[in-house]
N, C-alpha and C positions, 0 to 999 in steps of 0.2 A: 356326869362324874365332874369333880373339880378339883384341881390341885395346884397349890401356890408354891412360887418358885421365888428365892431370893436374888441379890444383886450379883452373886456368884454366877448364876446362869448367864447373866447378861456380860459378864467379862468374858467367860467361857465361849460365849457364841460370837462375840465380836472377834476373838483371836483365832478361831476356827474357821471363818469364813472371810475374813477382811479382803483377801485378795482377789476373790474370785466373784464376789456376791456384790450386788449395788442395791444400794437404797434400805438397807436393814434397819430395824428398830428391834432391839433385843431389851428384854429384861424379863421379870417376873410375869406369870400369867396363869391363866387356868385352861383346861382342856375337858372336853366330856367324853365319856363313853356309854353311849346307849347303847340298847338292844341292836344289834347289826340289823338293818332293813335293806331293802332293795335299792341298790345303787340309782335307780331310775333309768330312763331310756339312754342308750348310748349309741354314737355312730358306728357306721362298720369301721374296722380296723383289726389289727393282729396283735397278739402279745406273744413275746419270746421270753422265756425264762431260763436261768441258769439250772445246771444239774441240782438236783435235791441234794442237800448236806453242803454246797458251796456257802463258803462265807467271806464276808467282805475283810479286807486288810486292815491294820489298825489305822484309827484316825491321824491323819497327818499333822505336822507342826504347821503353824499358821503361816511362816514364809512359803511353804510349798503349796499350800491350798489342798483342796480335796483330792484324793486321788482317783484318778477316772480309768485306771488300767482294768478295773473289775466290772463286770457286768452281771448285775443280779436280774435284771428282766429290761426288755424292750418293748416300749407301748407305742403303736402305731396307730394314727388316726385319720380319718377319710380325708381330712382337710390337708394332708402333707405334714403335719406335725409329728415328730417323734420325740418320743421320752426314754431316755435310757438311765435306768436306775444303777448307781453305781456302790453304794452303802447304805446300811441302814444300822447304826451304832448306837448302844446305849452309851448314854452319857451320865457323869455324876449329877446328882440332883433329882434323877428319876425322869428323866426324858430321853426320848429317842430322837436322833437327827437323821434324816433322810437326804442324801446327796445325789444330783444326777446331771444330766445334760439335757437341755431342750433344744432340739433341731428343726430347722425347717428344710425338709428334703426336696422341697420345689424350686424350681427358678423364677419364681415370683413372691411379691409381698403376701404374707398370710397374717390375719389378724387373730389373735388368741381368742378362745371362746371367753365371753364374760362371766360365764358361770365358774370358772375357776378361782374368781373371785370370792366366791361366796354369797350368801344371801342375807347375811346378818346386818342389821342396820348399824351397828357397832364397828364394822369393817368397811363401810362403804367409803368411809373418809380416807381410807388408805388408797384408794384409787386400785389400778390393776394390781392383782397378787395371786398368788396360790393358796389364800385362805380357806377354799372351797374343797382343797384335797383332803381326802380322809382314810385312815387305816381302819381295816376290819379285823378284829382277833376272833376267828370262827371257833376256837376252843372256849373261850370265856363268853362267847357271843356278845362281843362290845364293840362300839365305834368310837374311835378316837379322832378328834378335830386339832387341828393345828393350834398351837397355843397361842394366847394373847398376853401382851404385857400389860400393866396397871392402866393404860389409857386406851386399850381396846386394839392396838395395832397388832397384828398377826405375826409370828415369827416365823417368817417365810419370805421368800423372793417377791420383791415387789417392783412395780414400775413397768412390766411387760405387757405391751397390750398389741404389738405388732412384731413381726419377725421378717427380717429381709430375706431376700433369696439365698438360699444355702447357709443361712446364719446358725451359729450355734453358740449358746449361752450355759454357763453353770447355774444351776437353782438348788434350792435347798428349803425344807421344811422340818419343823419340830414339833414333836408329839408328845403326849405322856407315854411313858414306857409301860408295853403290858408287862404282866408278870415274868419274872424270869425264867419260867418253865415254857415260855410261849417262843418257839423258834422261827414261827412263819406268821407272816400276817399279809393280807390283801391290801394293795394300794388302789385306791379308785381317785382318778382325774376326773370330774365332770365331763360328760360326752364322750369318753375314751373306754376302750376295753380295761377291765380289770386284770391285775397282775400279782402273783404271788411273788413276795420277795423273803430272803433269809435274814434274820436278825443276827447281827455279830456282836 
């Protein structure tokens, strides 16, 4: 499935993530929703989800950055990396923005999995990114990929290939929004356990 977005999406994203996110490239792009497939092999880890019905707070102004007070899910991998999902918010223009915090819970340097960057040739020029993260709508049986801009760059956090001991950074990814009737989706980071999150 493909969806085109205009320059308005670029402006909205820059404003919403400017203070907390590095190396962003935003613009219009397209995303796909194919029949949901098995997410592939995953390393041992744990997933913690917020209670059913929990919703994220409204999006914050650009000056304050994403609100990190809410937790929709906590995904822990076997390599010591932990991802806390704070919000999954529908935005104007028909897309969904997921914000979170990536943490290195160990006392040593950890390399992020290269699989997080995705396998598509068009995103390889981006370097390390979260272009390989997907959302799965189990109701409609669709998989949604991170949006790309007109030059093929993913609309997500880029440039993260190592995490210092006990380091935490803000991360985000934008996807095509599922139908408004869908309130929950599964988020899948390659080699990490799958977590179910609420859409607000």
